[in-house]
Each structure stands twice: as C-alpha cells, then as structure tokens.
N, CA and C atoms of all chains as a GROMACS GRO file, in nm:
protein
  627
    1UNK      N    1  12.635   1.751   1.022
    1UNK     CA    2  12.712   1.768   1.145
    1UNK      C    3  12.791   1.602   1.081
    2UNK      N    4  12.896   1.609   1.096
    2UNK     CA    5  12.913   1.436   1.067
    2UNK      C    6  12.996   1.379   1.246
    3UNK      N    7  13.101   1.302   1.249
    3UNK     CA    8  13.096   1.205   1.305
    3UNK      C    9  13.220   1.206   1.391
    4UNK      N   10  13.300   1.340   1.345
    4UNK     CA   11  13.387   1.341   1.434
    4UNK      C   12  13.414   1.388   1.570
    5UNK      N   13  13.312   1.442   1.615
    5UNK     CA   14  13.365   1.422   1.757
    5UNK      C   15  13.287   1.316   1.770
    6UNK      N   16  13.198   1.252   1.718
    6UNK     CA   17  13.124   1.134   1.876
    6UNK      C   18  13.265   1.020   1.804
    7UNK      N   19  13.311   1.021   1.728
    7UNK     CA   20  13.438   0.878   1.693
    7UNK      C   21  13.478   0.922   1.805
    8UNK      N   22  13.594   1.084   1.755
    8UNK     CA   23  13.613   1.132   1.910
    8UNK      C   24  13.653   1.075   2.053
    9UNK      N   25  13.433   1.102   2.109
    9UNK     CA   26  13.483   1.063   2.188
    9UNK      C   27  13.454   0.907   2.216
   10UNK      N   28  13.424   0.842   2.126
   10UNK     CA   29  13.420   0.704   2.179
   10UNK      C   30  13.577   0.666   2.161
   11UNK      N   31  13.694   0.685   2.109
   11UNK     CA   32  13.806   0.631   2.102
   11UNK      C   33  13.891   0.702   2.215
   12UNK      N   34  13.907   0.841   2.270
   12UNK     CA   35  13.978   0.849   2.341
   12UNK      C   36  13.924   0.868   2.514
   13UNK      N   37  14.050   0.778   2.510
   13UNK     CA   38  14.118   0.790   2.735
   13UNK      C   39  14.121   0.864   2.787
   14UNK      N   40  14.129   0.975   2.724
   14UNK     CA   41  14.229   1.076   2.821
   14UNK      C   42  14.254   1.260   2.746
   15UNK      N   43  14.241   1.300   2.808
   15UNK     CA   44  14.328   1.416   2.761
   15UNK      C   45  14.216   1.553   2.764
   16UNK      N   46  14.220   1.618   2.679
   16UNK     CA   47  14.192   1.735   2.672
   16UNK      C   48  14.123   1.749   2.519
   17UNK      N   49  14.013   1.802   2.479
   17UNK     CA   50  13.972   1.808   2.341
   17UNK      C   51  13.904   1.918   2.383
   18UNK      N   52  13.948   2.027   2.199
   18UNK     CA   53  13.901   2.191   2.153
   18UNK      C   54  13.824   2.155   2.092
   19UNK      N   55  13.667   2.244   2.041
   19UNK     CA   56  13.572   2.269   1.961
   19UNK      C   57  13.622   2.321   1.891
   20UNK      N   58  13.703   2.383   1.797
   20UNK     CA   59  13.664   2.493   1.737
   20UNK      C   60  13.598   2.491   1.588
   21UNK      N   61  13.574   2.548   1.485
   21UNK     CA   62  13.506   2.657   1.357
   21UNK      C   63  13.355   2.614   1.426
   22UNK      N   64  13.334   2.483   1.314
   22UNK     CA   65  13.191   2.409   1.337
   22UNK      C   66  13.170   2.344   1.491
   23UNK      N   67  13.275   2.286   1.492
   23UNK     CA   68  13.253   2.209   1.603
   23UNK      C   69  13.131   2.255   1.697
   24UNK      N   70  13.186   2.414   1.731
   24UNK     CA   71  13.155   2.458   1.908
   24UNK      C   72  13.018   2.466   1.870
   25UNK      N   73  12.924   2.471   1.811
   25UNK     CA   74  12.750   2.405   1.764
   25UNK      C   75  12.726   2.309   1.845
   26UNK      N   76  12.804   2.177   1.934
   26UNK     CA   77  12.822   2.108   1.925
   26UNK      C   78  12.835   2.090   2.083
   27UNK      N   79  12.902   2.189   2.097
   27UNK     CA   80  12.853   2.262   2.283
   27UNK      C   81  12.760   2.401   2.316
   28UNK      N   82  12.678   2.370   2.246
   28UNK     CA   83  12.584   2.506   2.276
   28UNK      C   84  12.393   2.394   2.302
   29UNK      N   85  12.400   2.534   2.410
   29UNK     CA   86  12.280   2.489   2.453
   29UNK      C   87  12.154   2.394   2.364
   30UNK      N   88  12.124   2.264   2.377
   30UNK     CA   89  12.018   2.273   2.219
   30UNK      C   90  11.989   2.230   2.063
   31UNK      N   91  12.158   2.270   2.121
   31UNK     CA   92  12.199   2.089   2.019
   31UNK      C   93  12.197   1.976   2.003
   32UNK      N   94  12.158   1.878   1.924
   32UNK     CA   95  12.134   1.701   1.926
   32UNK      C   96  12.228   1.717   1.942
   33UNK      N   97  12.377   1.709   1.974
   33UNK     CA   98  12.412   1.694   2.068
   33UNK      C   99  12.434   1.685   2.224
   34UNK      N  100  12.416   1.792   2.267
   34UNK     CA  101  12.425   1.844   2.358
   34UNK      C  102  12.375   1.688   2.487
   35UNK      N  103  12.331   1.688   2.491
   35UNK     CA  104  12.327   1.510   2.660
   35UNK      C  105  12.438   1.448   2.559
   36UNK      N  106  12.536   1.402   2.468
   36UNK     CA  107  12.611   1.359   2.427
   36UNK      C  108  12.725   1.415   2.511
   37UNK      N  109  12.746   1.562   2.491
   37UNK     CA  110  12.885   1.636   2.525
   37UNK      C  111  12.846   1.670   2.693
   38UNK      N  112  12.707   1.662   2.735
   38UNK     CA  113  12.685   1.655   2.880
   38UNK      C  114  12.792   1.563   2.972
   39UNK      N  115  12.784   1.387   2.882
   39UNK     CA  116  12.820   1.331   2.914
   39UNK      C  117  12.998   1.358   2.937
   40UNK      N  118  13.044   1.324   2.816
   40UNK     CA  119  13.164   1.353   2.777
   40UNK      C  120  13.202   1.466   2.900
   41UNK      N  121  13.139   1.497   2.897
   41UNK     CA  122  13.235   1.673   3.029
   41UNK      C  123  13.312   1.554   3.197
   42UNK      N  124  13.224   1.443   3.204
   42UNK     CA  125  13.232   1.425   3.289
   42UNK      C  126  13.406   1.282   3.313
   43UNK      N  127  13.405   1.271   3.165
   43UNK     CA  128  13.535   1.217   3.164
   43UNK      C  129  13.639   1.271   3.038
   44UNK      N  130  13.604   1.426   3.056
   44UNK     CA  131  13.786   1.522   2.912
   44UNK      C  132  13.744   1.629   2.996
   45UNK      N  133  13.824   1.735   3.011
   45UNK     CA  134  13.760   1.841   2.981
   45UNK      C  135  13.749   1.878   2.801
   46UNK      N  136  13.661   1.995   2.788
   46UNK     CA  137  13.638   2.045   2.666
   46UNK      C  138  13.589   2.180   2.672
   47UNK      N  139  13.711   2.193   2.608
   47UNK     CA  140  13.726   2.359   2.540
   47UNK      C  141  13.663   2.420   2.446
   48UNK      N  142  13.586   2.512   2.358
   48UNK     CA  143  13.573   2.606   2.259
   48UNK      C  144  13.655   2.701   2.245
   49UNK      N  145  13.704   2.708   2.094
   49UNK     CA  146  13.708   2.870   2.052
   49UNK      C  147  13.670   2.985   2.042
   50UNK      N  148  13.637   3.050   2.168
   50UNK     CA  149  13.530   3.141   2.178
   50UNK      C  150  13.566   3.244   2.058
   51UNK      N  151  13.658   3.282   1.961
   51UNK     CA  152  13.634   3.329   1.856
   51UNK      C  153  13.512   3.343   1.770
   52UNK      N  154  13.552   3.184   1.738
   52UNK     CA  155  13.401   3.111   1.724
   52UNK      C  156  13.295   3.079   1.690
   53UNK      N  157  13.305   3.031   1.821
   53UNK     CA  158  13.191   3.074   1.913
   53UNK      C  159  13.102   3.216   1.868
   54UNK      N  160  13.234   3.311   1.946
   54UNK     CA  161  13.103   3.447   1.912
   54UNK      C  162  13.106   3.505   1.724
   55UNK      N  163  13.222   3.458   1.640
   55UNK     CA  164  13.131   3.444   1.457
   55UNK      C  165  13.022   3.380   1.550
   56UNK      N  166  12.962   3.239   1.578
   56UNK     CA  167  12.874   3.231   1.514
   56UNK      C  168  12.785   3.271   1.613
   57UNK      N  169  12.751   3.347   1.602
   57UNK     CA  170  12.601   3.422   1.727
   57UNK      C  171  12.563   3.314   1.903
   58UNK      N  172  12.671   3.248   1.933
   58UNK     CA  173  12.689   3.131   1.999
   58UNK      C  174  12.723   3.178   2.144
   59UNK      N  175  12.796   3.283   2.154
   59UNK     CA  176  12.909   3.290   2.240
   59UNK      C  177  12.751   3.267   2.381
   60UNK      N  178  12.611   3.313   2.436
   60UNK     CA  179  12.549   3.329   2.500
   60UNK      C  180  12.502   3.211   2.506
   61UNK      N  181  12.491   3.047   2.458
   61UNK     CA  182  12.442   2.959   2.472
   61UNK      C  183  12.529   2.847   2.530
   62UNK      N  184  12.601   2.850   2.506
   62UNK     CA  185  12.731   2.769   2.549
   62UNK      C  186  12.685   2.592   2.683
   63UNK      N  187  12.712   2.538   2.681
   63UNK     CA  188  12.652   2.455   2.763
   63UNK      C  189  12.767   2.488   2.912
   64UNK      N  190  12.736   2.485   3.067
   64UNK     CA  191  12.783   2.565   3.159
   64UNK      C  192  12.873   2.405   3.167
   65UNK      N  193  13.054   2.406   3.176
   65UNK     CA  194  13.100   2.358   3.262
   65UNK      C  195  13.194   2.337   3.112
   66UNK      N  196  13.192   2.368   3.064
   66UNK     CA  197  13.265   2.416   2.871
   66UNK      C  198  13.344   2.503   2.880
   67UNK      N  199  13.569   2.501   2.891
   67UNK     CA  200  13.588   2.655   2.927
   67UNK      C  201  13.607   2.678   2.792
   68UNK      N  202  13.596   2.817   2.796
   68UNK     CA  203  13.634   2.868   2.670
   68UNK      C  204  13.811   2.947   2.662
   69UNK      N  205  13.802   2.897   2.554
   69UNK     CA  206  13.969   3.013   2.544
   69UNK      C  207  13.996   3.097   2.339
   70UNK      N  208  14.121   3.127   2.421
   70UNK     CA  209  14.116   3.246   2.278
   70UNK      C  210  14.295   3.138   2.214
   71UNK      N  211  14.326   3.251   2.122
   71UNK     CA  212  14.379   3.168   1.976
   71UNK      C  213  14.529   3.136   2.136
   72UNK      N  214  14.539   3.200   2.163
   72UNK     CA  215  14.699   3.201   2.275
   72UNK      C  216  14.610   3.063   2.332
   73UNK      N  217  14.515   3.004   2.396
   73UNK     CA  218  14.478   2.982   2.464
   73UNK      C  219  14.428   2.814   2.391
   74UNK      N  220  14.476   2.820   2.272
   74UNK     CA  221  14.448   2.764   2.219
   74UNK      C  222  14.635   2.697   2.167
   75UNK      N  223  14.762   2.778   2.157
   75UNK     CA  224  14.876   2.757   2.155
   75UNK      C  225  14.892   2.675   2.316
   76UNK      N  226  14.873   2.760   2.391
   76UNK     CA  227  14.870   2.662   2.533
   76UNK      C  228  14.898   2.520   2.551
   77UNK      N  229  14.747   2.471   2.454
   77UNK     CA  230  14.643   2.375   2.498
   77UNK      C  231  14.806   2.211   2.394
   78UNK      N  232  14.866   2.341   2.316
   78UNK     CA  233  14.969   2.224   2.234
   78UNK      C  234  15.028   2.217   2.286
   79UNK      N  235  15.026   2.236   2.392
   79UNK     CA  236  15.196   2.287   2.515
   79UNK      C  237  15.183   2.153   2.600
   80UNK      N  238  15.069   2.260   2.665
   80UNK     CA  239  15.041   2.148   2.810
   80UNK      C  240  15.057   1.994   2.764
   81UNK      N  241  15.016   1.936   2.616
   81UNK     CA  242  14.931   1.855   2.632
   81UNK      C  243  15.017   1.760   2.498
   82UNK      N  244  15.112   1.606   2.523
   82UNK     CA  245  15.216   1.572   2.502
   82UNK      C  246  15.159   1.501   2.299
   83UNK      N  247  15.078   1.540   2.258
   83UNK     CA  248  15.076   1.542   2.182
   83UNK      C  249  14.927   1.557   2.074
   84UNK      N  250  14.920   1.702   2.018
   84UNK     CA  251  14.747   1.694   1.869
   84UNK      C  252  14.760   1.634   1.778
   85UNK      N  253  14.587   1.621   1.822
   85UNK     CA  254  14.525   1.520   1.758
   85UNK      C  255  14.407   1.558   1.636
   86UNK      N  256  14.420   1.640   1.517
   86UNK     CA  257  14.292   1.651   1.449
   86UNK      C  258  14.195   1.568   1.412
   87UNK      N  259  14.049   1.623   1.473
   87UNK     CA  260  13.994   1.515   1.459
   87UNK      C  261  13.890   1.588   1.248
   88UNK      N  262  14.000   1.559   1.132
   88UNK     CA  263  13.892   1.636   1.012
   88UNK      C  264  13.740   1.625   0.983
   89UNK      N  265  11.221   4.078  -2.306
   89UNK     CA  266  11.261   4.051  -2.162
   89UNK      C  267  11.202   3.917  -2.165
   90UNK      N  268  11.270   3.789  -2.164
   90UNK     CA  269  11.334   3.691  -2.136
   90UNK      C  270  11.224   3.679  -2.006
   91UNK      N  271  11.102   3.478  -1.967
   91UNK     CA  272  11.031   3.526  -1.885
   91UNK      C  273  11.057   3.523  -1.725
   92UNK      N  274  11.042   3.553  -1.690
   92UNK     CA  275  11.065   3.508  -1.522
   92UNK      C  276  11.074   3.392  -1.457
   93UNK      N  277  11.187   3.327  -1.386
   93UNK     CA  278  11.198   3.175  -1.376
   93UNK      C  279  11.188   3.208  -1.165
   94UNK      N  280  11.070   3.089  -1.170
   94UNK     CA  281  11.133   3.065  -1.048
   94UNK      C  282  11.224   3.047  -0.974
   95UNK      N  283  11.374   3.078  -0.866
   95UNK     CA  284  11.465   2.978  -0.882
   95UNK      C  285  11.445   2.960  -0.718
   96UNK      N  286  11.480   2.918  -0.599
   96UNK     CA  287  11.451   2.884  -0.508
   96UNK      C  288  11.638   2.780  -0.488
   97UNK      N  289  11.689   2.882  -0.374
   97UNK     CA  290  11.795   2.834  -0.339
   97UNK      C  291  11.830   2.763  -0.153
   98UNK      N  292  11.910   2.673  -0.162
   98UNK     CA  293  11.817   2.566   0.016
   98UNK      C  294  11.952   2.570  -0.024
   99UNK      N  295  11.958   2.700   0.145
   99UNK     CA  296  12.114   2.683   0.222
   99UNK      C  297  12.129   2.554   0.340
  100UNK      N  298  12.234   2.428   0.372
  100UNK     CA  299  12.189   2.415   0.459
  100UNK      C  300  12.362   2.364   0.507
  101UNK      N  301  12.403   2.413   0.496
  101UNK     CA  302  12.568   2.450   0.531
  101UNK      C  303  12.559   2.525   0.671
  102UNK      N  304  12.625   2.578   0.783
  102UNK     CA  305  12.646   2.627   0.877
  102UNK      C  306  12.705   2.773   0.821
  103UNK      N  307  12.775   2.860   0.848
  103UNK     CA  308  12.819   2.971   0.798
  103UNK      C  309  12.955   2.984   0.865
  104UNK      N  310  13.049   3.030   0.805
  104UNK     CA  311  13.212   3.059   0.799
  104UNK      C  312  13.318   2.929   0.784
  105UNK      N  313  13.250   2.749   0.876
  105UNK     CA  314  13.276   2.650   0.817
  105UNK      C  315  13.268   2.621   0.700
  106UNK      N  316  13.243   2.675   0.630
  106UNK     CA  317  13.311   2.632   0.512
  106UNK      C  318  13.191   2.790   0.399
  107UNK      N  319  13.235   2.781   0.287
  107UNK     CA  320  13.222   2.932   0.186
  107UNK      C  321  13.137   2.852   0.176
  108UNK      N  322  13.027   2.786   0.162
  108UNK     CA  323  12.936   2.741   0.076
  108UNK      C  324  12.776   2.856   0.133
  109UNK      N  325  12.802   2.897   0.194
  109UNK     CA  326  12.721   2.996   0.260
  109UNK      C  327  12.674   3.184   0.184
  110UNK      N  328  12.770   3.175   0.214
  110UNK     CA  329  12.899   3.311   0.158
  110UNK      C  330  12.853   3.325  -0.017
  111UNK      N  331  12.886   3.225  -0.040
  111UNK     CA  332  12.904   3.164  -0.199
  111UNK      C  333  12.789   3.190  -0.275
  112UNK      N  334  12.641   3.120  -0.184
  112UNK     CA  335  12.506   3.150  -0.208
  112UNK      C  336  12.436   3.277  -0.164
  113UNK      N  337  12.471   3.337  -0.092
  113UNK     CA  338  12.440   3.474  -0.131
  113UNK      C  339  12.496   3.546  -0.244
  114UNK      N  340  12.582   3.517  -0.229
  114UNK     CA  341  12.717   3.584  -0.384
  114UNK      C  342  12.567   3.572  -0.552
  115UNK      N  343  12.585   3.486  -0.504
  115UNK     CA  344  12.482   3.390  -0.705
  115UNK      C  345  12.265   3.450  -0.666
  116UNK      N  346  12.260   3.436  -0.574
  116UNK     CA  347  12.172   3.460  -0.449
  116UNK      C  348  12.112   3.617  -0.538
  117UNK      N  349  12.244   3.707  -0.440
  117UNK     CA  350  12.265   3.905  -0.509
  117UNK      C  351  12.282   3.889  -0.651
  118UNK      N  352  12.290   3.774  -0.755
  118UNK     CA  353  12.314   3.822  -0.882
  118UNK      C  354  12.171   3.787  -0.959
  119UNK      N  355  12.114   3.636  -0.908
  119UNK     CA  356  11.992   3.633  -1.015
  119UNK      C  357  11.856   3.743  -0.965
  120UNK      N  358  11.904   3.764  -0.843
  120UNK     CA  359  11.754   3.886  -0.796
  120UNK      C  360  11.830   4.008  -0.902
  121UNK      N  361  11.933   4.054  -0.912
  121UNK     CA  362  12.006   4.116  -1.043
  121UNK      C  363  11.944   4.152  -1.174
  122UNK      N  364  11.900   3.967  -1.206
  122UNK     CA  365  11.841   3.973  -1.337
  122UNK      C  366  11.747   3.996  -1.339
  123UNK      N  367  11.603   4.037  -1.225
  123UNK     CA  368  11.512   4.026  -1.184
  123UNK      C  369  11.440   3.890  -1.210
  124UNK      N  370  11.493   3.793  -1.119
  124UNK     CA  371  11.424   3.646  -1.126
  124UNK      C  372  11.361   3.640  -1.006
  125UNK      N  373  11.285   3.538  -1.002
  125UNK     CA  374  11.192   3.514  -0.882
  125UNK      C  375  11.234   3.475  -0.773
  126UNK      N  376  11.276   3.511  -0.683
  126UNK     CA  377  11.421   3.426  -0.605
  126UNK      C  378  11.350   3.380  -0.474
  127UNK      N  379  11.335   3.311  -0.414
  127UNK     CA  380  11.323   3.246  -0.214
  127UNK      C  381  11.472   3.125  -0.164
  128UNK      N  382  11.483   3.171  -0.093
  128UNK     CA  383  11.536   3.084   0.017
  128UNK      C  384  11.515   2.970   0.111
  129UNK      N  385  11.583   2.902   0.104
  129UNK     CA  386  11.582   2.843   0.252
  129UNK      C  387  11.659   2.787   0.319
  130UNK      N  388  11.613   2.785   0.442
  130UNK     CA  389  11.751   2.760   0.495
  130UNK      C  390  11.697   2.625   0.570
  131UNK      N  391  11.724   2.491   0.612
  131UNK     CA  392  11.736   2.398   0.691
  131UNK      C  393  11.885   2.307   0.705
  132UNK      N  394  11.798   2.253   0.768
  132UNK     CA  395  12.000   2.156   0.896
  132UNK      C  396  12.028   2.301   0.971
  133UNK      N  397  12.184   2.252   0.896
  133UNK     CA  398  12.305   2.381   0.981
  133UNK      C  399  12.253   2.532   0.895
  134UNK      N  400  12.238   2.507   0.818
  134UNK     CA  401  12.114   2.654   0.719
  134UNK      C  402  12.114   2.748   0.833
  135UNK      N  403  12.065   2.683   0.857
  135UNK     CA  404  11.962   2.852   1.015
  135UNK      C  405  12.018   2.864   1.086
  136UNK      N  406  12.154   2.843   1.070
  136UNK     CA  407  12.224   2.894   1.129
  136UNK      C  408  12.374   3.000   1.111
  137UNK      N  409  12.307   2.981   0.948
  137UNK     CA  410  12.330   3.120   0.907
  137UNK      C  411  12.264   3.278   0.960
  138UNK      N  412  12.136   3.220   0.957
  138UNK     CA  413  12.025   3.392   1.069
  138UNK      C  414  12.056   3.383   1.116
  139UNK      N  415  12.108   3.329   1.220
  139UNK     CA  416  12.156   3.346   1.412
  139UNK      C  417  12.215   3.461   1.403
  140UNK      N  418  12.122   3.528   1.477
  140UNK     CA  419  12.154   3.712   1.495
  140UNK      C  420  12.323   3.681   1.586
  141UNK      N  421  12.358   3.824   1.618
  141UNK     CA  422  12.439   3.860   1.708
  141UNK      C  423  12.618   3.779   1.680
  142UNK      N  424  12.664   3.719   1.541
  142UNK     CA  425  12.706   3.706   1.500
  142UNK      C  426  12.830   3.819   1.525
  143UNK      N  427  12.975   3.782   1.579
  143UNK     CA  428  13.071   3.921   1.615
  143UNK      C  429  13.190   3.788   1.530
  144UNK      N  430  13.273   3.808   1.381
  144UNK     CA  431  13.339   3.745   1.364
  144UNK      C  432  13.489   3.844   1.332
  145UNK      N  433  13.540   3.983   1.432
  145UNK     CA  434  13.632   3.999   1.459
  145UNK      C  435  13.740   3.945   1.473
  146UNK      N  436  13.747   3.866   1.586
  146UNK     CA  437  13.838   3.686   1.679
  146UNK      C  438  13.839   3.617   1.530
  147UNK      N  439  13.760   3.565   1.414
  147UNK     CA  440  13.787   3.511   1.342
  147UNK      C  441  13.852   3.559   1.178
  148UNK      N  442  13.881   3.755   1.216
  148UNK     CA  443  13.920   3.790   1.110
  148UNK      C  444  13.788   3.758   0.928
  149UNK      N  445  13.696   3.766   0.904
  149UNK     CA  446  13.597   3.745   0.820
  149UNK      C  447  13.559   3.827   0.827
  150UNK      N  448  13.483   3.796   0.677
  150UNK     CA  449  13.401   3.907   0.686
  150UNK      C  450  13.279   3.817   0.730
  151UNK      N  451  13.160   3.952   0.873
  151UNK     CA  452  13.011   3.885   0.896
  151UNK      C  453  12.925   3.942   0.759
  152UNK      N  454  12.872   3.808   0.722
  152UNK     CA  455  12.819   3.870   0.613
  152UNK      C  456  12.635   3.869   0.640
  153UNK      N  457  12.611   3.826   0.803
  153UNK     CA  458  12.527   3.793   0.818
  153UNK      C  459  12.396   3.932   0.768
  154UNK      N  460  12.452   4.025   0.820
  154UNK     CA  461  12.431   4.110   0.796
  154UNK      C  462  12.309   4.236   0.614
  155UNK      N  463  12.410   4.134   0.564
  155UNK     CA  464  12.415   4.139   0.421
  155UNK      C  465  12.176   4.068   0.365
  156UNK      N  466  12.181   3.976   0.497
  156UNK     CA  467  12.032   3.970   0.455
  156UNK      C  468  11.942   3.973   0.461
  157UNK      N  469  11.975   4.090   0.571
  157UNK     CA  470  11.863   4.218   0.609
  157UNK      C  471  11.852   4.306   0.516
  158UNK      N  472  11.970   4.292   0.406
  158UNK     CA  473  11.972   4.417   0.271
  158UNK      C  474  11.888   4.322   0.180
  159UNK      N  475  11.887   4.199   0.152
  159UNK     CA  476  11.803   4.146   0.048
  159UNK      C  477  11.697   4.272   0.023
  160UNK      N  478  11.581   4.270   0.125
  160UNK     CA  479  11.484   4.342   0.066
  160UNK      C  480  11.471   4.436  -0.008
  161UNK      N  481  11.609   4.511  -0.037
  161UNK     CA  482  11.595   4.616  -0.042
  161UNK      C  483  11.644   4.557  -0.263
  162UNK      N  484  11.663   4.426  -0.278
  162UNK     CA  485  11.699   4.362  -0.425
  162UNK      C  486  11.580   4.272  -0.380
  163UNK      N  487  11.479   4.338  -0.309
  163UNK     CA  488  11.338   4.250  -0.402
  163UNK      C  489  11.336   4.084  -0.381
  164UNK      N  490  11.406   4.080  -0.268
  164UNK     CA  491  11.450   3.917  -0.252
  164UNK      C  492  11.396   3.863  -0.109
  165UNK      N  493  11.258   3.870  -0.034
  165UNK     CA  494  11.202   3.929   0.022
  165UNK      C  495  11.111   3.749   0.118
  166UNK      N  496  11.113   3.698   0.019
  166UNK     CA  497  11.067   3.522   0.056
  166UNK      C  498  11.198   3.473   0.171
  167UNK      N  499  11.234   3.458   0.226
  167UNK     CA  500  11.270   3.369   0.346
  167UNK      C  501  11.233   3.279   0.386
  168UNK      N  502  11.268   3.161   0.389
  168UNK     CA  503  11.197   2.995   0.437
  168UNK      C  504  11.216   2.887   0.528
  169UNK      N  505  11.288   2.909   0.676
  169UNK     CA  506  11.326   2.895   0.767
  169UNK      C  507  11.240   2.759   0.755
  170UNK      N  508  11.300   2.624   0.811
  170UNK     CA  509  11.239   2.469   0.900
  170UNK      C  510  11.244   2.462   0.971
  171UNK      N  511  11.133   2.462   1.076
  171UNK     CA  512  11.092   2.408   1.175
  171UNK      C  513  11.186   2.356   1.246
  172UNK      N  514  11.132   2.224   1.214
  172UNK     CA  515  11.264   2.122   1.243
  172UNK      C  516  11.372   2.128   1.297
  173UNK      N  517  11.456   2.248   1.147
  173UNK     CA  518  11.613   2.236   1.163
  173UNK      C  519  11.669   2.342   1.288
  174UNK      N  520  11.516   2.449   1.335
  174UNK     CA  521  11.518   2.551   1.412
  174UNK      C  522  11.513   2.446   1.520
  175UNK      N  523  11.533   2.388   1.550
  175UNK     CA  524  11.398   2.289   1.696
  175UNK      C  525  11.575   2.196   1.705
  176UNK      N  526  11.610   2.134   1.601
  176UNK     CA  527  11.674   2.030   1.662
  176UNK      C  528  11.769   2.110   1.701
  177UNK      N  529  11.842   2.258   1.633
  177UNK     CA  530  11.952   2.313   1.709
  177UNK      C  531  11.978   2.458   1.838
  178UNK      N  532  11.803   2.357   1.862
  178UNK     CA  533  11.730   2.429   1.977
  178UNK      C  534  11.727   2.638   1.968
  179UNK      N  535  11.712   2.617   1.842
  179UNK     CA  536  11.652   2.760   1.823
  179UNK      C  537  11.520   2.802   1.796
  180UNK      N  538  11.452   2.959   1.780
  180UNK     CA  539  11.335   2.972   1.736
  180UNK      C  540  11.295   3.095   1.664
  181UNK      N  541  11.199   3.091   1.548
  181UNK     CA  542  11.244   3.240   1.482
  181UNK      C  543  11.260   3.327   1.582
  182UNK      N  544  11.238   3.414   1.672
  182UNK     CA  545  11.326   3.532   1.711
  182UNK      C  546  11.491   3.510   1.767
  183UNK      N  547  11.540   3.438   1.769
  183UNK     CA  548  11.697   3.388   1.703
  183UNK      C  549  11.734   3.471   1.539
  184UNK      N  550  11.596   3.495   1.434
  184UNK     CA  551  11.636   3.508   1.356
  184UNK      C  552  11.696   3.666   1.318
  185UNK      N  553  11.798   3.656   1.215
  185UNK     CA  554  11.860   3.810   1.187
  185UNK      C  555  11.768   3.868   1.146
  186UNK      N  556  11.681   3.849   1.081
  186UNK     CA  557  11.577   3.899   0.971
  186UNK      C  558  11.431   3.844   0.996
  187UNK      N  559  11.307   3.909   0.948
  187UNK     CA  560  11.160   3.814   0.905
  187UNK      C  561  11.143   3.728   0.883
  188UNK      N  562  11.164   3.576   0.854
  188UNK     CA  563  11.149   3.435   0.781
  188UNK      C  564  10.999   3.376   0.820
  189UNK      N  565  10.948   3.268   0.725
  189UNK     CA  566  10.894   3.263   0.675
  189UNK      C  567  10.852   3.108   0.728
  190UNK      N  568  10.860   3.097   0.931
  190UNK     CA  569  10.897   2.885   0.953
  190UNK      C  570  10.758   2.793   0.870
  191UNK      N  571  10.799   2.713   0.842
  191UNK     CA  572  10.751   2.566   0.826
  191UNK      C  573  10.776   2.456   0.839
  192UNK      N  574  10.698   2.339   0.761
  192UNK     CA  575  10.761   2.210   0.804
  192UNK      C  576  10.804   2.148   0.694
  193UNK      N  577  10.914   2.068   0.731
  193UNK     CA  578  10.946   1.970   0.608
  193UNK      C  579  10.830   1.882   0.472
  194UNK      N  580  10.714   1.928   0.516
  194UNK     CA  581  10.615   1.857   0.396
  194UNK      C  582  10.620   2.026   0.329
  195UNK      N  583  10.564   2.138   0.447
  195UNK     CA  584  10.505   2.219   0.362
  195UNK      C  585  10.666   2.244   0.251
  196UNK      N  586  10.779   2.260   0.317
  196UNK     CA  587  10.914   2.290   0.258
  196UNK      C  588  10.928   2.259   0.092
  197UNK      N  589  10.876   2.114   0.124
  197UNK     CA  590  10.901   2.029  -0.004
  197UNK      C  591  10.760   2.081  -0.174
  198UNK      N  592  10.647   2.169  -0.052
  198UNK     CA  593  10.610   2.127  -0.138
  198UNK      C  594  10.635   2.242  -0.222
  199UNK      N  595  10.639   2.402  -0.098
  199UNK     CA  596  10.758   2.501  -0.208
  199UNK      C  597  10.864   2.452  -0.327
  200UNK      N  598  10.939   2.335  -0.270
  200UNK     CA  599  11.014   2.322  -0.308
  200UNK      C  600  10.935   2.234  -0.497
  201UNK      N  601  10.824   2.203  -0.463
  201UNK     CA  602  10.789   2.142  -0.589
  201UNK      C  603  10.716   2.248  -0.675
  202UNK      N  604  10.764   2.383  -0.594
  202UNK     CA  605  10.683   2.499  -0.691
  202UNK      C  606  10.785   2.525  -0.823
  203UNK      N  607  10.925   2.506  -0.804
  203UNK     CA  608  11.014   2.600  -0.857
  203UNK      C  609  11.012   2.551  -0.981
  204UNK      N  610  11.081   2.610  -1.026
  204UNK     CA  611  11.142   2.622  -1.232
  204UNK      C  612  11.296   2.551  -1.165
  205UNK      N  613  11.402   2.627  -1.065
  205UNK     CA  614  11.546   2.560  -1.080
  205UNK      C  615  11.562   2.634  -0.885
  206UNK      N  616  11.594   2.484  -0.905
  206UNK     CA  617  11.618   2.482  -0.705
  206UNK      C  618  11.782   2.448  -0.750
  207UNK      N  619  11.831   2.536  -0.629
  207UNK     CA  620  12.002   2.546  -0.642
  207UNK      C  621  12.074   2.483  -0.465
  208UNK      N  622  12.151   2.400  -0.501
  208UNK     CA  623  12.158   2.340  -0.363
  208UNK      C  624  12.276   2.428  -0.265
  209UNK      N  625  12.344   2.471  -0.181
  209UNK     CA  626  12.468   2.491  -0.134
  209UNK      C  627  12.506   2.451  -0.021
   0.00000   0.00000   0.00000
C-alpha cells in the first residue's frame, strides 16, 4: 500500500473521501489502516465504491460508518463537491 | 527430457488494481505445462488474491479467483501463504479460496532458498 491515503488525510481540511480500486482495503476490518481510518471518520465523510469492494470479496468486512456508493453515487459525489482531486 | 527445475512465483500485489496477479497466474500455468516443479507464495497484499467471495461483475473484469482452485488439475498443489501478511490484513486461513500452507516469514525465506528460479509479481 502506498502513502496516498495517509497524505490525503494529513492534507485535507474538509470535503468527502471516496476510496476506489485497491484503496477499498483501507476501509476493511483488520487492515493496517483500520485505526487511522476510524479516526478520520470523525473528520470526513468516507465512501467506498461498492463494486470494487465486492470484486475483492471484502463486502462483509467494511468498517462501520463508511458509506458505500455505486457508480451513480460516484458521479453524484463529483457533482456535489466543488472540485475533485485524485490521489494517484 | 530436460531437467525439472523448482520454480517459485512470489505474489505480492492485490488482484484487479494492477495486472500483476493475473499475469502471474498465466505464467504459472505455462510453467506447469512444461512439467516443472511449481510453487506459489502469497506475501503482503498478495494474500488478497486468494480471498473468498470475489464478485467482479460490478467492475466488468474477469474474476480469476476460481482459477486457483483449478491449479491442482495442473499438478500445482504447493500454495504458501505468509502468516504475518494474513494477520496484518485481518485475514485467516479460513478466508482462503483454496487449501494453503501457512508459513512464517522465516519458513517462507527458507523455502525461497531451495528454489532454482524465483519470479516476482
């Protein structure tokens, strides 16, 4: 896992965070990122892309408080937020 | 017939996010077709490749996890998973889609030392 999410959480002052592709592992119970993510839930609304979670067989271990969205929900997030930043 | 060599494929990446996991599987099958002594190691995020319950319809990508179950038909039966990697991801042997041998890092290292060829993905 790279440092993209760690840096995102350290830099962001507000807004919403959507975890896609391999980033969805960070929102699963037992991951090395679990504590950091739970802490971040107090500050940000955090979403994961459900199809990416399902593809990886992790749908049953999502950390409580994280919201799932489908592709339509992904589009909605790009509209309801002023700008969209990708943390590659 | 040329001599049989011991090949180990070391998988350290999660499936789907990159092409490495699928490419490794392709090369494993090719190597097995040449009647070589093949073993697979799953380390770090590579253990996610074997997670049960993968459903890829939503991302319109081929779910290749059932292929691990077919490996025994190619006489590929040595699958090793590193315990530390499972633990760090909240996973256990029961979460694996196929029977595996769980090894410590030290045991995995010893096994790597016995190989003629180690290929990393």
